[in-house]
C-alpha positions in Angstrom: 0.0 0.0 0.0 1.4 3.4 -0.9 1.1 6.5 1.2 -1.9 8.0 -0.6 -3.8 4.7 -0.2 -3.0 4.6 3.5 -4.0 8.3 3.9 -7.3 7.6 2.2 -8.1 4.7 4.4 -7.4 6.8 7.5 -9.7 9.6 6.1 -12.3 7.0 5.4 -12.0 5.8 9.0 -12.5 9.3 10.2 -15.6 9.5 8.1 -17.0 6.3 9.6 -16.2 7.7 13.1 -18.3 10.7 12.3 -21.2 8.6 11.3 -20.9 6.1 14.1 -20.6 8.7 16.8 -22.6 11.6 15.4 -19.7 13.9 15.7 -18.2 16.3 13.1 -14.5 15.6 12.6 -13.7 19.2 11.6 -10.5 21.2 12.1 -11.2 21.9 15.8 -12.1 18.3 16.6 -9.0 17.1 14.8 -6.7 19.4 16.6 -8.1 18.6 20.0 -8.1 14.9 19.3 -4.4 15.1 18.1 -3.5 16.8 21.4 -5.4 14.1 23.3 -3.5 11.4 21.4 -0.1 13.1 22.1 -1.0 13.0 25.8 -1.8 9.3 25.6 1.4 8.6 23.8 3.3 10.5 26.5 1.6 8.4 29.1 2.5 5.2 27.2 6.1 6.3 27.0 6.2 7.0 30.8 4.7 3.5 31.5 7.2 1.9 29.0 10.1 3.6 30.7 8.8 2.6 34.1 8.6 6.3 35.1 5.0 5.9 36.1 3.4 4.5 39.3 4.5 0.9 39.6 0.9 -0.4 39.4 0.7 1.0 35.8 3.8 -0.9 34.7 3.2 -3.5 32.0 5.2 -6.4 30.6 7.7 -5.3 28.0 5.8 -6.6 24.9 2.5 -5.3 26.1 4.1 -1.9 26.8 5.7 -1.8 23.4 2.4 -2.7 21.7 0.7 0.1 23.6 3.4 2.5 22.4 2.8 1.4 18.8 -1.0 1.9 19.2 -0.6 5.4 20.6 2.0 6.5 18.1 -0.4 5.2 15.4 -3.2 7.3 16.8 -0.9 10.4 16.7 0.1 9.8 13.1 -3.5 9.1 12.1 -4.9 12.2 13.7 -2.0 14.3 12.2 -3.1 13.0 8.8 -6.8 13.9 9.5 -5.7 17.3 10.7 -3.6 17.9 7.6 -6.6 17.0 5.4 -8.8 19.5 7.3 -6.0 22.2 6.8 -5.6 21.3 3.1 -2.0 20.1 3.6 -0.6 17.4 1.3 1.3 15.4 4.0 3.2 13.3 1.5 4.5 16.3 -0.3 5.3 18.1 3.0 7.2 15.1 4.3 9.2 14.8 1.0 9.9 18.5 0.9 11.0 18.8 4.6 12.5 15.4 5.4 13.8 14.1 2.1 14.5 16.8 -0.4 15.6 19.5 2.1 17.5 17.2 4.4 19.6 15.6 1.6 21.4 18.9 1.2 21.5 20.1 4.9 21.2 17.0 7.0 18.2 15.9 9.2 15.6 18.6 9.7 13.7 18.4 12.9 
């Protein structure tokens, strides 16, 4: 699957979410949801690094799986937000991370 196909499937999922939960996944919703997902990723990292309360600690593989899920949520919501802003994520990634960084090094 190429990036555009993946992006479209994520956007289709957002559309199903709208229908199933009677909520408008607009710019404001997308931004707030992205912030929520970043918070959940942070919490998963804290748990994975055993920097949380001991009762929240998980076995290594389960913790790693939780990290992957939360990072996936962040990337997915970033794609939805980019769509709502009219940003071509694939082009932006190529311009910033590939084309620009080839001449100057990694851009962060």
